[in-house]
C-alpha positions in Angstrom: 0.0 -0.1 0.0 1.2 3.6 -0.6 2.7 5.5 2.2 2.1 9.3 2.4 5.0 11.3 3.5 3.0 14.7 3.2 -0.6 15.5 2.5 -1.3 19.1 3.0 -4.8 20.2 3.6 -4.9 22.3 0.5 -4.9 18.8 -1.4 -7.9 17.7 0.2 -9.9 20.7 -0.9 -9.2 19.7 -4.6 -11.8 17.0 -4.4 -13.7 17.8 -7.6 -13.8 14.2 -8.6 -15.8 13.4 -5.6 -17.8 16.6 -5.7 -19.2 15.7 -9.0 -20.5 12.4 -7.8 -23.6 11.7 -5.7 -23.2 12.4 -1.9 -20.9 10.3 0.0 -22.8 7.4 1.6 -21.5 6.4 5.1 -22.4 2.8 5.1 -21.2 2.1 1.5 -18.1 4.4 1.4 -16.8 5.3 4.9 -17.6 2.5 7.3 -15.7 0.0 5.4 -12.6 2.4 5.5 -13.0 2.7 9.4 -13.3 -1.2 9.5 -10.2 -1.7 7.4 -7.8 0.9 9.2 -9.3 1.7 12.5 -11.3 -1.0 14.1 -8.3 -2.9 15.5 -7.5 0.0 17.8 -10.7 1.8 17.9 -13.3 -0.9 17.6 -15.8 -2.6 20.1 -13.3 -4.7 22.1 -10.4 -2.0 22.2 -10.5 1.9 22.3 -7.0 3.6 22.3 -7.6 7.0 23.8 -11.2 6.1 24.4 -11.9 6.8 20.8 -14.3 4.3 19.0 -14.9 4.4 15.3 -17.0 1.3 14.4 -20.1 3.4 14.3 -20.8 7.0 13.4 -22.3 7.8 16.5 -19.2 6.7 18.6 -17.0 8.7 16.2 -19.1 11.7 17.0 -18.6 11.3 20.7 -14.8 11.6 20.2 -12.2 10.4 22.6 -9.8 11.6 25.3 -8.5 14.3 22.8 -11.9 15.6 22.2 -14.3 15.6 19.3 -13.0 13.5 16.4 -15.3 15.2 13.7 -16.7 18.5 13.2 -19.7 18.0 11.0 -19.5 20.3 7.8 -15.9 20.9 8.6 -13.5 18.2 7.3 -10.4 20.2 7.6 -11.0 21.2 11.2 -11.7 17.6 12.3 -9.0 16.0 14.1 -9.7 12.6 12.4 -8.8 14.3 9.2 -5.9 16.0 10.4 -4.6 12.7 12.0 -4.9 10.6 8.8 -3.2 13.4 6.8 -0.4 14.0 9.2 3.1 13.4 8.1 4.3 12.8 11.6 3.5 12.8 15.2 3.4 16.1 17.1 2.8 17.2 20.8 -0.9 17.8 19.8 -1.7 15.2 17.3 -0.7 11.6 16.5 -0.3 10.5 12.9 -3.0 7.7 12.1 -2.8 5.0 11.5 0.7 4.6 13.4 3.9 4.6 11.3 4.1 0.8 11.5 0.7 0.2 9.8 -0.2 1.0 6.1 -1.7 4.6 5.6 -4.9 5.5 3.9 -5.1 5.9 0.2 -5.7 9.3 -1.4 -9.3 8.3 -2.3 -10.1 6.9 1.2 -9.1 10.3 2.7 -10.9 12.2 0.2 -14.1 10.1 0.9 -13.8 10.7 4.7 -13.3 14.6 4.4 -16.2 14.6 1.8 -18.5 12.8 4.1 -17.7 15.2 7.1 -18.1 18.3 4.7 -21.4 17.0 3.8 -22.5 16.8 7.6 -21.2 13.4 8.6 -24.7 12.0 7.9 -25.3 8.4 8.9 -28.3 6.1 9.8 -30.2 7.0 12.8 -30.0 3.5 13.9 -26.6 2.0 13.2 -25.8 -1.5 13.7 -23.4 -1.8 16.6 -20.8 -4.6 16.6 -21.5 -7.4 18.7 -24.9 -6.3 19.8 -26.7 -9.3 20.9 -29.1 -11.4 18.7 -31.2 -8.5 17.1 -30.1 -6.7 14.0 -31.1 -4.1 11.6 -28.6 -4.9 9.2 -29.8 -5.2 5.6 -28.7 -8.8 5.0 -30.5 -10.2 8.0 -34.0 -9.0 6.8 -35.9 -11.1 4.3 -35.6 -9.5 0.9 -38.8 -7.6 -0.1 -39.4 -8.0 -3.7 -39.0 -4.5 -5.5 -40.8 -3.3 -8.7 -38.4 -2.8 -11.5 -37.9 1.0 -12.1 -39.1 2.9 -14.9 -36.4 4.1 -17.3 -36.0 6.6 -20.0 -34.4 4.3 -22.6 -36.9 1.7 -22.8 -35.4 0.2 -26.2 -32.4 -0.8 -24.3 -34.3 -3.1 -21.8 -34.3 -6.7 -22.5 -35.5 -8.2 -19.0 -36.1 -6.7 -15.6 -32.5 -6.8 -14.6 -31.7 -4.1 -17.1 -34.3 -1.7 -15.5 -32.3 -1.9 -12.3 -28.9 -1.3 -14.1 -30.1 1.4 -16.3 -32.0 3.2 -13.7 -28.6 3.9 -11.7 -26.8 4.8 -14.9 -29.3 7.2 -16.0 -29.3 8.7 -12.4 -25.6 9.4 -13.0 -26.1 10.5 -16.5 -24.2 7.6 -18.0 -25.2 5.7 -21.0 -24.7 1.8 -21.2 -22.2 0.5 -23.9 -23.4 -0.8 -27.1 -24.0 -4.6 -27.6 -21.0 -6.8 -28.3 -20.7 -8.1 -31.9 -22.1 -11.7 -32.5 -18.7 -13.5 -32.6 -17.7 -12.0 -29.3 -21.2 -13.0 -27.8 -21.1 -16.5 -28.9 -17.4 -16.8 -27.5 -18.6 -15.2 -24.3 -21.6 -17.4 -23.8 -19.8 -20.6 -24.8 -17.0 -19.9 -22.3 -19.3 -18.8 -19.4 -22.0 -21.6 -19.9 -19.8 -24.6 -20.9 -16.2 -23.6 -20.4 -15.3 -24.5 -24.1 -14.8 -22.1 -26.9 -17.2 -22.4 -30.0 -16.1 -23.9 -33.3 -15.6 -21.7 -36.3 -18.7 -23.4 -37.8 -20.8 -22.4 -34.8 -19.7 -18.9 -35.0 -20.4 -18.6 -38.5 -23.9 -20.1 -38.2 -24.6 -17.6 -35.2 -23.4 -14.6 -37.1 -25.6 -15.5 -40.2 -28.6 -16.3 -38.2 -30.8 -13.2 -38.2 -33.8 -14.6 -36.5 -35.2 -12.7 -33.7 -34.8 -15.6 -31.3 -31.2 -16.6 -32.6 -29.4 -15.6 -29.2 -32.2 -17.2 -27.0 -31.8 -20.6 -29.1 -28.1 -20.4 -28.6 -28.5 -19.9 -24.8 -30.8 -22.9 -24.7 -28.5 -25.0 -26.6 -25.5 -24.3 -24.5 -27.6 -24.7 -21.2 -28.7 -28.2 -22.5 -25.2 -29.2 -23.3 -23.6 -32.0 -20.9 -20.5 -29.6 -20.7 -22.6 -27.0 -18.7 -22.7 -29.3 -15.8 -18.8 -29.5 -16.1 -18.4 -25.7 -16.2 -20.7 -24.9 -13.3 -19.5 -28.0 -11.2 -16.0 -26.3 -11.3 -17.4 -23.4 -9.4 -19.4 -25.7 -6.9 -16.4 -27.8 -6.4 -14.3 -24.7 -5.3 -16.9 -24.1 -2.7 -17.0 -27.9 -1.6 -12.9 -27.8 -1.4 -12.9 -30.8 -3.6 -9.5 -32.5 -4.0 -8.4 -36.1 -4.7 -6.0 -36.5 -1.5 -6.5 -36.2 2.2 -4.2 -33.3 2.8 -1.7 -32.7 5.6 1.9 -34.3 5.3 1.0 -37.8 4.2 -1.6 -36.5 1.9 -2.7 -40.0 0.9 -5.0 -40.5 -2.1 -8.7 -40.7 -1.6 -11.7 -41.8 -3.9 -14.3 -39.2 -3.9 -14.7 -38.5 -7.7 -18.3 -40.0 -7.5 -19.3 -36.8 -5.7 -17.9 -34.7 -8.3 -19.8 -36.7 -10.9 -23.0 -36.2 -9.0 -22.5 -32.6 -8.9 -22.1 -32.6 -12.9 -25.3 -34.8 -13.3 -27.3 -32.8 -10.8 -26.5 -29.5 -12.5 -27.1 -30.9 -15.9 -30.7 -32.0 -15.0 -31.2 -28.7 -13.3 -31.9 -30.1 -9.9 -33.6 -27.2 -8.1 -31.0 -25.6 -5.9 -33.1 -26.4 -2.6 -32.8 -30.0 -3.2 -29.4 -29.6 -4.5 -28.6 -28.3 -1.0 -30.6 -30.7 1.1 -29.3 -33.8 -0.5 -25.6 -32.6 0.0 -26.2 -31.7 3.7 -28.5 -34.6 4.6 -29.1 -37.0 1.7 -28.4 -40.0 3.9 -31.3 -39.3 6.2 -34.0 -38.7 3.7 -36.8 -41.1 3.4 -35.8 -44.2 1.3 -32.6 -42.5 0.5 -31.1 -43.5 -2.9 -27.6 -44.2 -3.8 -27.2 -40.9 -5.5 -28.6 -38.9 -2.3 -25.9 -40.7 -0.2 -23.2 -39.9 -2.7 -24.3 -36.1 -2.5 -23.2 -36.1 1.1 -19.7 -36.3 0.1 -20.0 -32.4 0.0 -18.9 -32.7 3.7 -16.4 -35.3 3.4 -14.1 -33.2 1.3 -12.5 -32.2 4.7 -8.7 -32.9 5.2 -7.8 -36.1 6.9 -4.6 -36.4 9.1 -3.1 -39.9 8.9 0.2 -39.2 10.7 1.2 -41.4 13.5 0.7 -40.3 17.2 -2.0 -37.8 16.5 -5.0 -37.4 18.7 -7.9 -38.9 16.4 -10.6 -36.8 18.5 -8.7 -33.5 17.8 -8.9 -33.9 14.1 -12.4 -35.2 14.2 -13.4 -31.9 15.9 -11.3 -30.1 13.3 -13.2 -31.7 10.5 -16.7 -30.6 12.1 -15.3 -27.3 12.5 -14.5 -27.0 8.9 -18.0 -28.2 8.1 -19.6 -25.6 10.2 -17.4 -22.7 8.6 -18.1 -24.0 5.0 -21.7 -24.2 5.6 -21.7 -20.6 6.9 -19.6 -19.2 4.0 -21.3 -21.2 1.3 -25.0 -20.9 2.3 -25.1 -17.9 4.5 -22.1 -15.8 3.3 -21.1 -15.2 6.9 -17.7 -15.5 8.7 -19.3 -17.8 11.4 -15.8 -19.3 11.8 -15.0 -16.2 13.9 -17.3 -17.7 16.7 -15.3 -20.8 17.2 -13.4 -19.2 20.3 -15.7 -16.2 21.2 -18.8 -14.1 20.3 -18.4 -12.7 16.9 -16.8 -9.3 17.1 -18.9 -7.7 14.5 -22.0 -9.8 13.6 -24.8 -10.7 16.1 -23.7 -14.5 16.3 -22.6 -15.8 19.6 -20.1 -18.7 20.4 -23.0 -20.8 21.9 -24.8 -20.5 18.4 -21.7 -21.5 16.7 -21.6 -24.8 18.7 -25.3 -25.2 18.1 -24.6 -25.4 14.5 -21.6 -27.6 15.4 -24.1 -30.0 17.0 -25.8 -30.8 13.7 -22.5 -32.3 12.3 -21.2 -33.9 15.5 -23.5 -36.8 15.0 -22.0 -37.9 11.8 -20.0 -41.1 11.0 -17.6 -41.2 8.1 -17.9 -44.4 6.2 -17.0 -45.3 2.7 -20.0 -46.2 0.4 -19.5 -49.0 -2.1 -20.7 -48.3 -5.7 -20.8 -51.8 -7.5 -22.0 -51.9 -11.2 -25.0 -54.4 -11.7 -22.4 -56.9 -13.1 -20.1 -56.3 -10.1 -23.0 -57.0 -7.8 -23.8 -60.3 -9.6 -20.1 -61.2 -9.7 -19.6 -60.6 -6.0 -22.7 -62.5 -5.2 -21.4 -65.5 -7.3 -18.0 -65.3 -5.6 -19.5 -65.2 -2.1 -21.7 -68.2 -2.7 -18.8 -70.2 -3.9 -16.8 -69.0 -1.1 -19.4 -70.1 1.4 -19.6 -73.5 0.1 -15.7 -74.0 0.3 -15.6 -72.7 3.6 -18.4 -75.2 4.6 -16.1 -77.9 3.2 -13.2 -76.7 5.3 -15.3 -76.7 8.4 -16.2 -80.3 7.6 -12.4 -81.0 8.0 -12.3 -79.3 11.3 -12.7 -82.3 14.0 -12.2 -79.9 16.9 -14.9 -80.2 19.4 -15.3 -78.9 23.1 -15.1 -82.7 24.2 -11.8 -83.3 22.3 -10.5 -79.9 23.6 -11.5 -80.9 27.1 -9.7 -84.2 26.7 -6.7 -82.5 25.3 -6.5 -80.0 28.3 -6.8 -83.0 30.7 -3.9 -84.7 29.0 -1.4 -81.9 29.4 1.6 -82.7 31.4 4.1 -80.3 32.9 6.3 -80.7 29.8 3.5 -79.9 27.3 2.1 -77.2 29.4 5.6 -75.5 29.5 5.5 -75.6 25.6 2.4 -73.4 25.4 2.7 -69.7 24.7 2.8 -67.6 27.8 -0.6 -66.1 27.5 -2.3 -69.6 27.1 -0.5 -71.0 30.2 -2.5 -68.4 32.4 -5.7 -69.4 30.5 -5.3 -73.3 31.1 -4.5 -72.7 34.8 -8.0 -71.1 35.2 -11.3 -73.1 35.7 -13.5 -72.8 32.6 -16.0 -70.6 34.5 -13.4 -68.1 35.2 -12.2 -67.7 31.6 -13.5 -64.6 29.7 -15.0 -65.1 26.3 -11.9 -63.8 24.5 -9.8 -66.3 26.6 -11.9 -69.2 25.6 -11.8 -68.1 21.9 -8.0 -68.0 22.1 -7.8 -71.4 23.6 -10.1 -73.0 21.2 -8.1 -71.4 18.3 -5.0 -73.0 19.6 -6.3 -76.5 20.0 -7.8 -76.3 16.3 -4.3 -75.6 15.0 -3.0 -78.6 16.9 -5.8 -80.8 15.7 -5.1 -79.8 12.1 -1.4 -80.3 12.4 -1.6 -83.9 11.6 -3.1 -83.0 8.4 -0.4 -80.7 7.4 2.2 -83.3 8.4 0.4 -86.3 6.7 -0.6 -87.8 10.0 3.1 -88.2 11.4 3.1 -87.8 15.1 -0.7 -88.0 15.5 -0.9 -87.7 19.4 -4.1 -89.8 19.5 -3.3 -92.7 17.3 -0.2 -95.3 17.1 0.6 -98.7 15.5 -1.2 -99.9 12.5 -4.1 -97.5 13.2 -1.4 -94.8 12.9 -0.3 -96.0 9.3 -3.9 -96.0 8.3 -4.4 -92.5 9.8 -1.2 -91.3 8.1 -2.7 -92.0 4.7 -6.1 -90.5 5.7 -4.4 -87.3 6.9 -2.3 -87.1 3.8 -5.5 -87.1 1.6 -7.2 -84.7 3.9 -4.1 -82.4 3.7 -4.1 -82.3 0.0 -7.9 -81.8 -0.1 -7.6 -78.8 2.3 -4.7 -77.2 0.3 -6.9 -77.5 -2.8 -9.9 -75.9 -1.0 -7.7 -73.2 0.3 -6.2 -72.4 -3.1 -9.7 -72.1 -4.6 -10.5 -69.6 -1.9 -7.6 -67.5 -2.6 -8.3 -67.7 -6.4 -11.7 -66.4 -5.5 -10.4 -63.6 -3.5 -8.2 -62.5 -6.5 -11.4 -62.6 -8.7 -13.4 -60.3 -6.5 -14.5 -57.2 -8.5 -12.7 -54.0 -7.8 -15.7 -51.9 -6.5 -15.5 -48.1 -6.6 -16.2 -46.5 -3.1 -16.7 -43.0 -2.3 -16.6 -41.0 1.2 -20.0 -40.1 2.5 -21.4 -39.2 5.9 -23.9 -41.1 7.9 -26.0 -40.3 11.0 -25.1 -42.2 14.1 -27.9 -44.1 15.9 -26.8 -42.6 19.3 -26.2 -38.7 19.1 -23.0 -37.4 20.6 -23.2 -34.8 23.2 -22.0 -31.5 22.2 -20.5 -28.6 24.5 -19.2 -25.2 24.0 -15.4 -25.2 23.4 -14.0 -22.6 25.7 -11.6 -20.5 23.9 -12.0 -23.0 20.9 -10.1 -25.8 22.8 -12.0 -29.1 22.6 -10.5 -30.3 25.8 -12.1 -27.5 27.8 -15.7 -28.2 27.8 -18.2 -25.5 28.6 -22.0 -25.7 28.6 -23.8 -28.5 26.9 -25.8 -27.3 23.8 -28.3 -28.8 21.5 -28.6 -28.3 17.7 -29.8 -25.0 16.8 -29.4 -21.9 14.5 -28.3 -18.2 15.0 -31.3 -16.3 16.4 -30.6 -13.2 14.3 -32.0 -15.2 11.4 -35.3 -17.0 10.9 -36.3 -19.7 13.4 -35.8 -23.2 13.0 -39.0 -25.1 12.5 -40.1 -26.8 15.8 -39.4 -30.6 15.8 -42.4 -32.8 16.0 -42.8 -34.4 19.4 -39.4 -34.7 21.3 -37.4 -35.2 18.1 -34.0 -33.7 18.4 -33.3 -31.3 15.4 -31.0 -33.1 12.8 -29.2 -32.3 9.5 -32.5 -32.7 7.6 -33.9 -29.8 9.6 -30.8 -27.8 9.1 -30.9 -28.4 5.4 -34.4 -27.3 5.3 -33.8 -24.2 7.2 -30.9 -23.1 4.9 -33.3 -23.2 1.8 -36.4 -22.0 3.6 -37.8 -19.1 1.6 -37.9 -17.2 4.8 -34.1 -17.4 5.1 -32.7 -13.9 4.2 -29.4 -15.0 3.1 -29.3 -18.2 1.1 -30.8 -16.9 -2.1 -29.0 -13.8 -2.0 -25.8 -15.2 -1.5 -26.2 -17.8 -4.2 -27.5 -15.3 -6.8 -24.8 -12.9 -5.9 -22.3 -15.7 -6.7 -23.9 -16.3 -10.1 -23.4 -12.6 -10.9 -19.8 -12.7 -9.7 -19.1 -15.4 -12.1 -20.8 -13.3 -15.1 -19.3 -9.9 -14.1 -16.1 -10.5 -12.2 -17.6 -9.0 -8.9 -20.8 -9.7 -7.2 -23.5 -7.2 -6.4 -22.1 -7.5 -2.9 -18.4 -7.4 -3.6 -17.6 -9.4 -0.3 -19.2 -12.3 -1.5 -18.0 -14.4 1.5 -19.2 -11.7 4.0 -22.7 -10.4 4.1 -22.3 -9.3 7.7 -21.5 -5.8 9.2 -18.0 -5.8 7.8 -18.9 -6.6 4.4 -19.4 -4.1 1.5 -23.1 -3.1 0.9 -24.6 -4.1 -2.2 -24.0 -1.8 -5.4 -27.6 -2.5 -6.4 -29.6 -3.6 -3.4 -32.9 -3.6 -5.2 -31.5 -5.8 -8.0 -30.1 -8.3 -5.6 -33.4 -8.6 -3.7 -35.3 -8.8 -6.9 -33.0 -11.7 -8.2 -33.2 -13.4 -4.8 -37.0 -13.6 -4.7 -37.1 -14.3 -8.6 -34.8 -17.5 -7.9 -37.3 -18.7 -5.3 -40.3 -17.8 -7.6 -38.8 -19.9 -10.3 -38.5 -22.9 -8.1 -34.8 -22.4 -7.4 -34.1 -23.2 -11.1 -30.3 -22.6 -11.6 -30.8 -22.7 -15.3 -33.5 -20.2 -15.3 -31.5 -17.8 -13.5 -28.5 -18.3 -15.7 -30.6 -17.7 -18.8 -32.2 -14.6 -17.1 -28.7 -13.1 -16.6 -27.2 -13.9 -19.8 -30.1 -12.7 -21.9 -30.0 -9.3 -20.3 -28.7 -6.3 -22.3 -26.6 -5.6 -19.3 -24.6 -9.0 -19.9 -24.5 -8.4 -23.7 -22.6 -5.2 -23.6 -19.3 -4.5 -25.2 -16.3 -4.9 -22.6 -14.2 -2.2 -24.4 -12.9 0.4 -21.6 -14.4 3.7 -21.9 -12.0 6.5 -20.8 -14.9 8.9 -19.8 -15.7 6.5 -16.9 -12.3 6.2 -15.6 -13.0 8.8 -12.9 -16.7 8.3 -12.5 -16.9 4.5 -12.1 -13.2 3.2 -12.3 -13.9 -0.4 -11.2 -17.1 -0.6 -13.4 -19.4 -1.2 -10.4 -22.3 0.6 -12.2 -21.9 -1.9 -15.2 -21.9 0.6 -18.1 -20.0 -2.1 -19.9 -19.1 -5.9 -19.4 -15.9 -6.9 -17.8 -13.0 -8.8 -19.4 -12.3 -11.8 -17.3 -9.2 -14.1 -17.6 -10.1 -17.7 -17.7 -9.8 -19.9 -14.7 -7.0 -22.4 -14.5 -8.9 -25.4 -15.9 -10.5 -23.1 -18.6 -7.0 -22.1 -19.9 -6.3 -25.8 -20.3 -9.7 -26.4 -21.9 -9.5 -23.8 -24.6 -6.0 -25.0 -25.8 -7.3 -28.7 -25.7 -10.4 -27.7 -27.7 -8.7 -25.6 -30.5 -5.9 -28.2 -30.9 -8.6 -30.9 -31.5 -7.3 -33.1 -28.9 -10.1 -32.6 -26.4 -11.7 -35.8 -25.2 -15.2 -34.8 -24.3 -16.0 -37.9 -22.0 -18.0 -36.8 -18.9 -17.1 -38.0 -15.4 -15.0 -41.0 -14.3 -11.8 -41.4 -12.1 -9.5 -38.3 -12.1 -6.6 -38.4 -14.7 -2.8 -37.6 -14.8 -1.8 -35.3 -17.5 1.9 -34.4 -18.0 3.5 -32.2 -15.6 7.3 -31.1 -14.9 9.7 -33.4 -13.1 10.3 -32.8 -9.4 6.9 -31.5 -8.3 6.9 -33.9 -5.3 10.5 -33.1 -4.3 9.3 -31.0 -1.4 6.7 -33.2 -0.1 7.0 -35.6 2.8 5.8 -38.6 0.6 7.4 -38.9 -2.9 4.5 -39.7 -5.2 4.8 -41.4 -8.6 3.0 -39.0 -11.1 2.8 -41.4 -14.2 1.4 -39.2 -17.0 -1.7 -40.8 -18.5 -1.6 -42.1 -22.1 -4.4 -42.4 -24.6 -7.7 -40.5 -24.2 -7.1 -39.7 -20.4 -4.1 -37.6 -21.4 -6.4 -35.0 -22.9 -9.5 -34.8 -20.7 -10.5 -31.4 -19.3 -8.9 -29.7 -16.4 -11.9 -30.5 -14.1 -10.6 -34.0 -14.0 -6.8 -33.5 -13.4 -5.9 -35.4 -10.2 -5.5 -32.8 -7.5 -2.9 -33.5 -4.7 -3.4 -31.0 -1.9 0.4 -31.1 -1.0 1.6 -30.7 -4.6 -1.2 -29.6 -7.1 -0.6 -29.6 -10.7 1.8 -26.5 -11.4 -0.3 -25.4 -14.5 -3.4 -25.1 -12.3 -1.6 -23.1 -9.5 0.1 -20.9 -12.0 -3.5 -19.6 -13.1 -4.7 -19.3 -9.4 -6.5 -22.5 -8.7 -7.4 -22.7 -5.2 -5.4 -25.2 -2.9 -8.7 -27.0 -1.8 -7.7 -26.8 2.0 -10.8 -24.7 2.7 -13.8 -23.3 0.8 -13.2 -21.0 -2.0 -15.9 -18.5 -2.9 -13.9 -16.5 -5.3 -10.8 -17.2 -7.1 -8.0 -14.6 -7.5 -6.9 -13.5 -10.9 -3.5 -12.6 -11.4 -1.0 -11.9 -14.3 2.4 -13.2 -13.8 5.3 -14.1 -16.1 4.9 -17.6 -15.0 1.7 -17.7 -16.7 3.3 -16.9 -20.1 6.0 -19.5 -19.5 3.6 -22.1 -18.6 1.7 -21.5 -22.1 5.0 -21.5 -23.9 7.0 -24.3 -22.2 4.7 -26.6 -20.2 4.8 -30.1 -21.6 1.0 -30.3 -22.1 0.8 -26.9 -23.7 3.7 -27.8 -26.0 1.8 -30.9 -27.1 -1.3 -28.9 -27.7 0.7 -26.4 -29.9 2.1 -29.3 -31.9 -1.4 -30.7 -32.4 -2.8 -27.3 -33.2 -0.2 -26.8 -35.8 -1.0 -30.2 -37.7 -4.7 -29.2 -37.4 -3.9 -25.8 -39.2 -2.1 -27.5 -41.9 -4.4 -30.3 -42.5 -7.7 -28.5 -42.4 -6.6 -25.4 -44.2 -5.3 -25.8 -47.7 -4.8 -22.1 -48.5 -1.6 -20.2 -48.4 0.2 -18.8 -45.2 -2.3 -15.7 -45.0 -5.3 -18.0 -45.2 -3.8 -20.3 -42.7 -3.1 -17.7 -40.4 -6.7 -16.3 -40.6 -8.0 -19.8 -40.0 -5.8 -20.3 -36.9 -6.7 -17.0 -35.6 -10.4 -17.5 -35.8 -10.0 -21.1 -34.0 -8.4 -19.2 -31.2 -10.4 -16.3 -30.6 -13.5 -16.5 -32.8 -12.9 -13.5 -34.9 -10.8 -12.6 -38.0 -7.5 -11.0 -37.5 -7.1 -7.3 -38.3 -4.9 -6.4 -41.2 -2.0 -5.5 -38.9 -2.5 -8.8 -36.8 -2.5 -11.0 -40.0 0.6 -9.2 -41.5 2.6 -9.4 -38.3 1.8 -13.3 -38.1 2.5 -13.8 -41.6 5.8 -12.1 -41.3 6.6 -14.2 -38.1 5.9 -17.4 -39.9 8.0 -16.4 -42.9 11.0 -15.7 -40.7 10.6 -18.8 -38.8 10.5 -20.9 -41.9 13.6 -19.1 -43.1 15.5 -19.8 -39.8 14.4 -23.3 -39.5 15.4 -24.1 -43.1 19.1 -24.5 -42.1 18.6 -26.0 -38.6 17.7 -29.6 -38.9 18.1 -30.2 -35.0 15.7 -27.6 -34.0 13.2 -28.7 -36.7 13.6 -32.3 -35.3 12.9 -31.0 -31.7 9.8 -29.1 -32.5 8.2 -31.4 -35.0 5.3 -33.5 -33.7 6.3 -37.3 -33.2 4.2 -38.4 -36.4 3.6 -36.3 -39.5 0.8 -37.0 -42.0 1.9 -37.2 -45.6 2.4 -33.8 -47.4 3.5 -31.9 -44.3 7.0 -31.1 -44.4 9.0 -31.3 -41.0 10.1 -27.7 -41.2 6.6 -26.5 -42.0 5.2 -28.3 -38.9 8.0 -26.8 -36.8 7.2 -23.2 -37.8 3.7 -23.7 -37.1 4.4 -25.1 -33.7 6.0 -21.9 -32.8 3.3 -19.8 -34.3 1.0 -21.7 -32.4 2.8 -21.0 -29.1 2.4 -17.3 -29.9 -1.3 -17.6 -30.5 -1.7 -19.5 -27.2 -0.1 -16.7 -25.5 -2.2 -13.9 -26.7 -4.1 -12.4 -23.8 -7.3 -12.4 -25.8 -6.9 -16.4 -26.1 -7.2 -16.9 -22.3 -9.7 -14.0 -21.8 -13.5 -14.0 -21.9 -14.4 -10.7 -23.6 
């Protein structure tokens, strides 16, 4: 953050850029600054100098040094003087202190402008930690507003546009023009399926002049099985999905059936309320299906520590803590995790209420669920029947009986007794009635072994027979021994033939509930008051259980998606909006509490939230509503005239350009290269990755790159080791899957360019793309450049772009003509007839350039 060495008050007077805007809003503009810079020292739990700044009323009261604010006089206010001071003086302390980041120029201007305008704030402002009641906007049920009237009715395509346009018109801003059709189909394809359109699809859409062409395109993409893959990736971020257990050992786990359940549920447009209920409590639903049980894998994505010497109960508790925190973030958009150790410092949620939520999950067991195919079920049943018959034959060879055992015990001499194992000596010394059940079983097992010994030795030394009878017994024992060996071999063979049945991790309710206590200071060893399952009182009530039934996960799941819940529909629809526009209507998508940012368009958020419920929680319906709006269809081109008025495009006078997510970068390269294998679901795969990835992990893994079709699956299916994720995914900001991720970062680093250029997988894609261009386009270099460019970004290159690429290709061909070694290194392993190695090598290099275009990995 910038550090100011001097900010003269005269600078603050020149706030024309702020004066030109609407009045400063305390809740939207000023309170977040106080929370960011001041609350640590001047908040509800700590007030240096007796100054508290978590509410406007407290700020007005001032502290030991007197009034902090003089309404209408920003320059005369001690607060403004402190945040603009270059150093401490006898009369004034520089704020924040020198060891903490200073406020930005814009933040200072906002505070001063707010004071100049009279320091206006709501008469009843939410006070941090103020019990169970709340007047905060997000804790009130959304009231469905009427879409506002607008002047430019022609621009409006659906009610969303009225809310956006009304705000723009209020500020005298006109929306951007609609993007061209090539841009629209690529935008829609990437947003709804995560895959780029083919050139044929682009051409068909551009030529289609029908009034419903766009709607038909949206419907086709929503019906694609790849829609489920695309939106599953977003949900799996929330579910903290990974293919390994985490911690140092980070052993592999099988939970991909849960990932496939998510894909299938989204593709069939399972209503969101059912989508939630099945993941939270699918195992407890009446006549729960296999799919509903698989869905509970949502809360089995927690980390699992398998190190020796750990306290198993500690890590069981940590898993439940993760489930509570994830539930709060994903469905409520609240930082409930802050209550693990104490009452929330800002939101009206108590530590007791945290452990009431904890109690819902404290009654879960964590089994694995077998998922045999019909054939495997039949094969297993056949195997078990055959094994049972063989074991019955073995039992027939077992002559041991209580009577024979008693006779053996009575015949024990001091010498034979001394030869017994130490633990058995103590047992045979006891009368039968004093022996425990375990001791009796141990002694019987030992006698059975002794009794079968003659069979193993062909009767030699039978302790019960001698003379001629012993010779006859020897032959009989030899036969029985051979028979026993044959049966045991058949059992071993049957064991080897047992089908390898896939299992997945699920949760399952215990018959006997565990007791739940408040953990004092968050320490599970320090038990406080006992609590029962319950929900935060600041929200709607949990329906009363019938009779004396203890509330369970089904009740919690229904409470989460109850239309009376003021948060879930808002939080979910805000997240949808975030994926389409880069930021949510509420920018702090994981914090709808007092420390979160207020919504940029509160009426729109409430309208969308109520519309979501009115449309039966249909996710596809809401996606269609958003992408068919004029707001979504705008150009993304930056507009200089908005740089000062709306620099972050929060008013949406244009679309936002969004770099593709990590898996999407791989997917577009796979798709245009022609290598993509479109198979849906199945076990995770192992595309190539650099050597040495596991060098720094405790357990050295063997990453054997997949061959055949699995090598070219979508990024969604790449095996994800928590301790060492695939480097290409991490280069493009994939989350680490150790906790829920509600919004991915989007960085821009040199490592990303190097990955696109040199990563083994992308190098293969470039080689394949070069061959595709050379095979599918028989024109000259200029025509091939145009063909390749359209495959990559769905539009024709400009004259300058085409000229530069043709020149690059020409120079590469010239330089490679005399460099056979470089040609051999760049050329794909096998070349079709009619394609020269130098030609393929040159196009491989051009392909790498095209893959490195910012536009290639960006959704316009």
